[in-house]
VOBA-1610 file (N, C-alpha, C; in pm, whole numbers, padded with zeros to 5 digits, always signed):
BEGIN
Unk+09136+11626+10009Unk+09281+11616+10015Unk+09325+11480+09963Unk+09436+11477+09893Unk+09487+11352+09840Unk+09579+11281+09939Unk+09631+11354+10035Unk+09723+11295+10131Unk+09661+11300+10269Unk+09637+11182+10326Unk+09566+11176+10453Unk+09642+11090+10552Unk+09647+11138+10675Unk+09715+11066+10781Unk+09644+10934+10811Unk+09513+10934+10792Unk+09434+10814+10823Unk+09474+10693+10739Unk+09524+10716+10620Unk+09554+10605+10529Unk+09698+10555+10539Unk+09781+10623+10616Unk+09923+10587+10622Unk+09947+10472+10719Unk+10045+10389+10687Unk+10089+10281+10776Unk+10216+10329+10845Unk+10203+10369+10970Unk+10313+10428+11044Unk+10361+10331+11151Unk+10492+10324+11168Unk+10549+10241+11273Unk+10498+10293+11408Unk+10451+10202+11491Unk+10381+10245+11613Unk+10467+10249+11739Unk+10582+10183+11740Unk+10665+10183+11860Unk+10810+10155+11823Unk+10904+10201+11906Unk+11046+10173+11879Unk+11076+10024+11869Unk+10999+09943+11942Unk+11022+09798+11939Unk+11002+09739+11800Unk+10919+09804+11720Unk+10893+09754+11585Unk+11015+09766+11494Unk+11111+09849+11532Unk+11231+09862+11451Unk+11305+09729+11442Unk+11297+09650+11547Unk+11365+09520+11548Unk+11298+09421+11453Unk+11177+09452+11411Unk+11101+09360+11325Unk+11118+09391+11176Unk+11187+09498+11143Unk+11208+09531+11002Unk+11299+09425+10941Unk+11254+09354+10839Unk+11334+09244+10784Unk+11458+09294+10710Unk+11552+09205+10693Unk+11671+09236+10615Unk+11633+09252+10468Unk+11723+09310+10391Unk+11696+09326+10249Unk+11668+09471+10212Unk+11640+09493+10086Unk+11618+09627+10033Unk+11489+09686+10090Unk+11504+09788+10173Unk+11392+09845+10247Unk+11405+09995+10254Unk+11301+10066+10215Unk+11301+10213+10217Unk+11226+10263+10339Unk+11296+10343+10419Unk+11240+10395+10544Unk+11239+10548+10539Unk+11122+10607+10561Unk+11107+10752+10565Unk+11051+10795+10699Unk+11054+10924+10723Unk+10992+10979+10843Unk+10884+11079+10802Unk+10790+11100+10892Unk+10687+11201+10868Unk+10671+11287+10993Unk+10662+11417+10972Unk+10642+11512+11081Unk+10552+11623+11027Unk+10522+11720+11109Unk+10423+11821+11071Unk+10456+11889+10939Unk+10581+11929+10922Unk+10620+12000+10800Unk+10604+11913+10676Unk+10649+11789+10683Unk+10638+11702+10565Unk+10492+11670+10532Unk+10409+11659+10637Unk+10266+11638+10614Unk+10206+11756+10539Unk+10245+11877+10577Unk+10194+11997+10511Unk+10241+12003+10366Unk+10368+11978+10341Unk+10424+11984+10206Unk+10355+11881+10116Unk+10325+11764+10171Unk+10263+11658+10093Unk+10122+11692+10047Unk+10058+11790+10110Unk+09924+11830+10068Unk+09926+11892+09929Unk+10037+11957+09893Unk+10047+12026+09765Unk+10143+11959+09667Unk+10223+11866+09716Unk+10324+11799+09634Unk+10285+11654+09617Unk+10221+11623+09505Unk+10167+11490+09483Unk+10275+11382+09478Unk+10390+11415+09420Unk+10496+11314+09410Unk+10558+11285+09546Unk+10570+11388+09628Unk+10619+11369+09765Unk+10521+11283+09844Unk+10392+11312+09828Unk+10289+11232+09895Unk+10299+11086+09853Unk+10320+11063+09725Unk+10334+10926+09674Unk+10457+10859+09734Unk+10567+10933+09744Unk+10690+10878+09801Unk+10669+10835+09946Unk+10595+10914+10022Unk+10568+10878+10161Unk+10471+10760+10169Unk+10373+10759+10083Unk+10274+10651+10083Unk+10334+10516+10042Unk+10431+10520+09951Unk+10482+10397+09891Unk+10608+10341+09958Unk+10664+10412+10056Unk+10783+10358+10120Unk+10745+10235+10204Unk+10844+10160+10246Unk+10817+10036+10320Unk+10780+10063+10466Unk+10847+10161+10527Unk+10819+10195+10667Unk+10822+10347+10683Unk+10729+10397+10764Unk+10717+10541+10787Unk+10723+10566+10937Unk+10821+10647+10979Unk+10842+10673+11121Unk+10774+10804+11164Unk+10707+10805+11279Unk+10642+10928+11327Unk+10742+11020+11396Unk+10814+11101+11318Unk+10918+11188+11370Unk+10858+11322+11410Unk+10780+11320+11514Unk+10717+11443+11561Unk+10602+11413+11654Unk+10598+11483+11769Unk+10489+11462+11864Unk+10355+11502+11803Unk+10358+11601+11712Unk+10233+11644+11647Unk+10169+11532+11567Unk+10251+11451+11501Unk+10197+11338+11424Unk+10137+11234+11517Unk+10205+11206+11628Unk+10155+11107+11725Unk+10019+11152+11780Unk+10009+11278+11820Unk+09885+11330+11877Unk+09774+11337+11771Unk+09811+11373+11648Unk+09711+11381+11541Unk+09655+11244+11510Unk+09740+11141+11513Unk+09693+11005+11488Unk+09590+10962+11592Unk+09612+11000+11716Unk+09517+10967+11822Unk+09386+11042+11802Unk+09396+11170+11769Unk+09276+11252+11752Unk+09194+11207+11632Unk+09263+11167+11525Unk+09194+11123+11404Unk+09153+10976+11410Unk+09201+10906+11513Unk+09174+10762+11528Unk+09216+10686+11403Unk+09340+10710+11361Unk+09394+10646+11242Unk+09415+10497+11264Unk+09434+10424+11153Unk+09456+10280+11166Unk+09590+10250+11231Unk+09687+10340+11213Unk+09815+10329+11283Unk+09812+10423+11402Unk+09838+10370+11520Unk+09835+10449+11642Unk+09972+10448+11709Unk+10065+10531+11661Unk+10198+10532+11721Unk+10193+10569+11869Unk+10272+10499+11949Unk+10274+10523+12093Unk+10358+10645+12129Unk+10463+10668+12051Unk+10552+10779+12080Unk+10629+10818+11954Unk+10693+10932+11961Unk+10774+10979+11850Unk+10896+10890+11830Unk+10929+10862+11703Unk+11053+10793+11669Unk+11128+10886+11575Unk+11225+10957+11629Unk+11298+11056+11551Unk+11393+10990+11453Unk+11430+11066+11350Unk+11528+11015+11256Unk+11657+10976+11326Unk+11692+11050+11432Unk+11811+11019+11511Unk+11798+10881+11576Unk+11678+10848+11626Unk+11655+10718+11689Unk+11675+10605+11589Unk+11621+10624+11470Unk+11638+10524+11364Unk+11786+10509+11330Unk+11854+10621+11316Unk+11996+10621+11281Unk+12079+10544+11383Unk+12062+10575+11511Unk+12141+10509+11614Unk+12106+10361+11625Unk+11979+10327+11611Unk+11939+10187+11618Unk+12006+10106+11508Unk+12000+10156+11386Unk+12056+10083+11271Unk+12209+10075+11279Unk+12272+10184+11317Unk+12419+10187+11324Unk+12469+10094+11434Unk+12407+10096+11549Unk+12449+10010+11659Unk+12427+09863+11627Unk+12314+09833+11564Unk+12284+09694+11528Unk+12388+09640+11429Unk+12425+09721+11332Unk+12521+09678+11232Unk+12662+09667+11293Unk+12692+09756+11384Unk+12824+09756+11447Unk+12846+09633+11535Unk+12736+09575+11584Unk+12747+09458+11671Unk+12779+09330+11595Unk+12765+09333+11465Unk+12794+09213+11386Unk+12943+09179+11392Unk+12971+09051+11379Unk+13110+09007+11392Unk+13192+09038+11268Unk+13127+09054+11155Unk+13199+09085+11032Unk+13192+09236+11004Unk+13291+09287+10933Unk+13296+09428+10897Unk+13182+09462+10800Unk+13111+09569+10827Unk+13000+09612+10742Unk+13028+09750+10686Unk+12959+09782+10577Unk+12980+09910+10509Unk+12854+09996+10517Unk+12873+10120+10556Unk+12764+10218+10563Unk+12795+10332+10468Unk+12695+10372+10391Unk+12715+10483+10297Unk+12626+10601+10335Unk+12685+10720+10332Unk+12613+10845+10353Unk+12616+10922+10221Unk+12499+10947+10165Unk+12489+11025+10042Unk+12412+11153+10072Unk+12479+11267+10048Unk+12414+11395+10073Unk+12507+11488+10150Unk+12463+11610+10170Unk+12534+11711+10246Unk+12666+11752+10181Unk+12745+11829+10255Unk+12871+11881+10203Unk+12987+11789+10240Unk+13098+11808+10173Unk+13216+11726+10205Unk+13265+11755+10346Unk+13247+11878+10393Unk+13286+11912+10530Unk+13208+11829+10631Unk+13077+11823+10613Unk+12992+11746+10704Unk+13026+11598+10695Unk+13043+11549+10575Unk+13073+11407+10556Unk+13207+11370+10618Unk+13303+11459+10610Unk+13433+11434+10671Unk+13421+11421+10823Unk+13340+11506+10883Unk+13318+11499+11027Unk+13243+11371+11066Unk+13152+11328+10981Unk+13081+11203+11005Unk+13178+11086+11002Unk+13266+11083+10904Unk+13364+10975+10895Unk+13453+10970+11020Unk+13495+11087+11066Unk+13582+11094+11183Unk+13511+11042+11309Unk+13387+11085+11329Unk+13316+11043+11450Unk+13277+10896+11443Unk+13233+10851+11326Unk+13190+10712+11311Unk+13306+10615+11334Unk+13426+10655+11298Unk+13542+10569+11319Unk+13563+10539+11467Unk+13522+10633+11552Unk+13534+10616+11697Unk+13412+10544+11754Unk+13292+10591+11713Unk+13168+10536+11769Unk+13137+10395+11720Unk+13169+10369+11593Unk+13134+10242+11530Unk+13256+10182+11459Unk+13351+10132+11535Unk+13476+10084+11476Unk+13461+09964+11384Unk+13348+09896+11392Unk+13328+09778+11307Unk+13261+09813+11175Unk+13246+09943+11149Unk+13179+09985+11027Unk+13276+10061+10937Unk+13273+10028+10810Unk+13346+10104+10709Unk+13250+10209+10653Unk+13289+10334+10659Unk+13201+10443+10616Unk+13250+10499+10482Unk+13160+10501+10385Unk+13188+10564+10256Unk+13087+10677+10236Unk+13126+10781+10165Unk+13040+10899+10152Unk+13040+10950+10008Unk+12936+11025+09979Unk+12926+11090+09847Unk+12850+11221+09865Unk+12914+11330+09822Unk+12852+11462+09833Unk+12802+11504+09695Unk+12672+11508+09673Unk+12618+11549+09543Unk+12631+11699+09523Unk+12616+11747+09400Unk+12623+11891+09374Unk+12514+11966+09451Unk+12547+12085+09494Unk+12449+12167+09565Unk+12368+12246+09464Unk+12249+12196+09432Unk+12161+12262+09336Unk+12017+12218+09362Unk+11923+12298+09317Unk+11782+12267+09342Unk+11735+12143+09267Unk+11788+12123+09147Unk+11752+12006+09068Unk+11879+11943+09010Unk+11886+11812+09017Unk+12001+11741+08962Unk+11983+11716+08813Unk+12093+11719+08740Unk+12089+11684+08599Unk+12087+11532+08585Unk+12062+11483+08465Unk+12066+11339+08442Unk+12204+11284+08474Unk+12307+11361+08442Unk+12445+11318+08472Unk+12467+11308+08622Unk+12412+11405+08696Unk+12424+11403+08841Unk+12357+11277+08897Unk+12236+11252+08851Unk+12161+11136+08900Unk+12232+11005+08870Unk+12284+10993+08751Unk+12354+10870+08713Unk+12480+10851+08797Unk+12549+10960+08825Unk+12670+10952+08907Unk+12637+10908+09050Unk+12526+10959+09104Unk+12485+10923+09240Unk+12441+10777+09246Unk+12365+10734+09147Unk+12321+10595+09142Unk+12441+10502+09129Unk+12535+10538+09044Unk+12654+10456+09025Unk+12736+10447+09153Unk+12748+10559+09223Unk+12825+10561+09348Unk+12764+10466+09450Unk+12631+10465+09459Unk+12563+10376+09552Unk+12581+10230+09511Unk+12557+10201+09385Unk+12567+10063+09337Unk+12710+10010+09346Unk+12807+10095+09318Unk+12947+10053+09327Unk+12987+10025+09472Unk+12933+10106+09563Unk+12966+10087+09705Unk+12901+09960+09760Unk+12780+09928+09711Unk+12706+09809+09757Unk+12704+09804+09910Unk+12649+09906+09974Unk+12656+09915+10120Unk+12564+09817+10192Unk+12592+09799+10320Unk+12504+09719+10407Unk+12401+09808+10475Unk+12416+09938+10461Unk+12322+10035+10515Unk+12344+10165+10439Unk+12235+10229+10398Unk+12244+10351+10318Unk+12163+10462+10381Unk+12229+10577+10401Unk+12161+10696+10453Unk+12159+10804+10345Unk+12042+10865+10326Unk+12025+10975+10231Unk+11994+11102+10310Unk+12071+11207+10287Unk+12049+11331+10362Unk+12055+11453+10273Unk+11941+11490+10215Unk+11935+11606+10126Unk+11820+11700+10161Unk+11767+11690+10282Unk+11651+11764+10331Unk+11522+11719+10261Unk+11412+11733+10334Unk+11281+11697+10280Unk+11224+11817+10203Unk+11150+11792+10094Unk+11110+11662+10038Unk+11206+11608+09933Unk+11318+11677+09912Unk+11410+11641+09804Unk+11463+11499+09820Unk+11503+11464+09943Unk+11564+11333+09965Unk+11465+11219+09942Unk+11344+11235+09990Unk+11243+11129+09973Unk+11205+11112+09826Unk+11190+11224+09758Unk+11151+11219+09616Unk+11262+11159+09531Unk+11386+11199+09559Unk+11497+11145+09481Unk+11510+10994+09500Unk+11505+10951+09625Unk+11523+10809+09654Unk+11409+10726+09595Unk+11287+10776+09608Unk+11173+10703+09554Unk+11179+10696+09401Unk+11216+10806+09339Unk+11222+10810+09192Unk+11325+10713+09136Unk+11435+10695+09206Unk+11544+10612+09156Unk+11556+10478+09228Unk+11456+10445+09306Unk+11461+10325+09391Unk+11487+10198+09310Unk+11420+10185+09196Unk+11436+10065+09115Unk+11573+10054+09050Unk+11644+10167+09041Unk+11777+10167+08980Unk+11888+10141+09082Unk+11852+10142+09209Unk+11951+10119+09314Unk+11966+09969+09336Unk+12080+09917+09298Unk+12107+09774+09309Unk+12166+09744+09445Unk+12082+09759+09547Unk+12126+09739+09685Unk+12041+09632+09751Unk+12088+09583+09864Unk+12017+09478+09937Unk+12020+09512+10087Unk+11988+09638+10116Unk+11999+09684+10255Unk+11890+09784+10289Unk+11888+09825+10415Unk+11797+09930+10458Unk+11849+10065+10409Unk+11754+10151+10370Unk+11787+10285+10325Unk+11696+10383+10398Unk+11755+10478+10468Unk+11676+10575+10543Unk+11703+10717+10498Unk+11597+10796+10481Unk+11610+10938+10447Unk+11601+11015+10578Unk+11714+11071+10623Unk+11720+11124+10759Unk+11768+11269+10768Unk+11785+11336+10655Unk+11809+11479+10651Unk+11899+11539+10757Unk+11840+11608+10854Unk+11916+11685+10953Unk+12006+11599+11040Unk+11985+11469+11044Unk+12068+11381+11127Unk+12214+11388+11083Unk+12239+11411+10954Unk+12376+11426+10907Unk+12445+11538+10984Unk+12378+11652+10995Unk+12435+11767+11065Unk+12443+11744+11215Unk+12341+11680+11271Unk+12343+11651+11415Unk+12462+11563+11450Unk+12481+11458+11371Unk+12588+11363+11402Unk+12726+11425+11377Unk+12735+11506+11273Unk+12862+11573+11243Unk+12894+11681+11346Unk+12791+11732+11413Unk+12811+11837+11512Unk+12805+11977+11454Unk+12768+11989+11327Unk+12758+12121+11265Unk+12628+12192+11303Unk+12530+12116+11347Unk+12405+12171+11401Unk+12381+12101+11535Unk+12354+12179+11638Unk+12333+12122+11770Unk+12189+12075+11786Unk+12173+11952+11829Unk+12039+11900+11855Unk+11990+11953+11989Unk+11859+11963+12003Unk+11800+12015+12126Unk+11840+11929+12246Unk+11863+11991+12361Unk+11892+11914+12483Unk+11777+11818+12516Unk+11807+11718+12597Unk+11712+11610+12625Unk+11580+11662+12682Unk+11585+11765+12768Unk+11461+11818+12828Unk+11366+11866+12720Unk+11419+11938+12622Unk+11336+11988+12512Unk+11278+11872+12432Unk+11358+11770+12409Unk+11311+11653+12333Unk+11197+11582+12407Unk+11216+11562+12538Unk+11116+11489+12617Unk+10984+11564+12627Unk+10989+11696+12617Unk+10868+11776+12629Unk+10814+11820+12492Unk+10857+11750+12387Unk+10807+11774+12250Unk+10831+11917+12204Unk+10945+11972+12243Unk+10976+12111+12209Unk+11103+12124+12125Unk+11143+12015+12063Unk+11264+12021+11981Unk+11246+12120+11866Unk+11124+12127+11812Unk+11097+12222+11704Unk+11118+12366+11750Unk+11077+12396+11875Unk+11093+12531+11928Unk+11241+12563+11950Unk+11317+12467+11994Unk+11460+12487+12012Unk+11527+12521+11879Unk+11492+12446+11775Unk+11551+12473+11643Unk+11509+12610+11590Unk+11385+12648+11620Unk+11337+12781+11579Unk+11416+12891+11649Unk+11442+12873+11778Unk+11517+12972+11854Unk+11663+12979+11808Unk+11719+12864+11769Unk+11858+12860+11725Unk+11876+12916+11583Unk+11776+12892+11497Unk+11786+12935+11357Unk+11657+13002+11313Unk+11622+13116+11372Unk+11493+13180+11343Unk+11474+13220+11198Unk+11578+13270+11133Unk+11564+13314+10994Unk+11536+13198+10900Unk+11597+13084+10928Unk+11580+12969+10839Unk+11457+12887+10873Unk+11416+12888+11001Unk+11312+12796+11045Unk+11176+12859+11072Unk+11166+12993+11070Unk+11040+13054+11111Unk+10924+13014+11020Unk+10951+13006+10891Unk+10842+12971+10798Unk+10795+12828+10820Unk+10892+12737+10842Unk+10857+12597+10862Unk+10775+12578+10989Unk+10817+12641+11099Unk+10755+12610+11227Unk+10641+12702+11266Unk+10640+12825+11222Unk+10528+12914+11257Unk+10416+12899+11156Unk+10446+12924+11030Unk+10344+12909+10926Unk+10312+12761+10907Unk+10416+12677+10904Unk+10395+12533+10882Unk+10310+12468+10988Unk+10334+12501+11115Unk+10255+12441+11223Unk+10109+12485+11217Unk+10087+12611+11179Unk+09950+12660+11165Unk+09878+12584+11053Unk+09948+12562+10942Unk+09890+12487+10831Unk+09864+12342+10871Unk+09954+12286+10949Unk+09938+12149+10996Unk+09808+12133+11075Unk+09784+12225+11167Unk+09660+12220+11246Unk+09537+12234+11157Unk+09547+12322+11058Unk+09435+12341+10965Unk+09406+12214+10887Unk+09510+12151+10831Unk+09490+12031+10750Unk+09442+11912+10834Unk+09491+11904+10957Unk+09445+11794+11045Unk+09297+11814+11079Unk+09260+11937+11108Unk+09118+11967+11135Unk+09033+11935+11013Unk+09083+11972+10896Unk+09010+11945+10773Unk+08995+11795+10748Unk+09098+11718+10783Unk+09091+11574+10764Unk+08992+11511+10863Unk+08977+11569+10979Unk+08885+11518+11082Unk+08741+11532+11039Unk+08711+11635+10959Unk+08572+11665+10920Unk+08517+11558+10827
//
């Protein structure tokens, strides 16, 4: 296998989030599904390997790291939501007005994000950009997205286009992004924060069953990811152990 959990440098605890330095920094998450996809998608695997920080967004990743005795031994799951709230709250505490950009999702979702953020984070100016809904962006689409980011010059950038699309797009165009801030690929967090998709209740989260809750809520959309995907995850982890 070209993509191995043993070789990844994963953030090991929520406390390490405070140690991420200022400046242009790419932050991704890894969970069972993304690990499985990376086995067959070399560019996605490269995007995960080459980012600055990788968050263990899944109890399966945490347990697999312990079983494989990887060099990174995360203590607990750090969900994309956790990263999002940590970064937003930290920026909101600053005395000067800061700018946050959300790139991805629909205009409906982005509008709801702007409305909620105005209440939750009054010290933040929120700008948004909704890219075209298509499987592959044209060169014109890419240039427009890059220009929107560079023109905004945000203090924090969130990319939400679902995995692996968001990680691949950001990694491919990273050198063209003239930014000096943290950038996180957080996918479903856009919908969670907007309220268009309900996140699992706290009990489900604490018992590592958030995936099951999402499967029960959206069986038609999630069955392949969580039933077939989880089975493949166990297979690939076993294969890596050998």
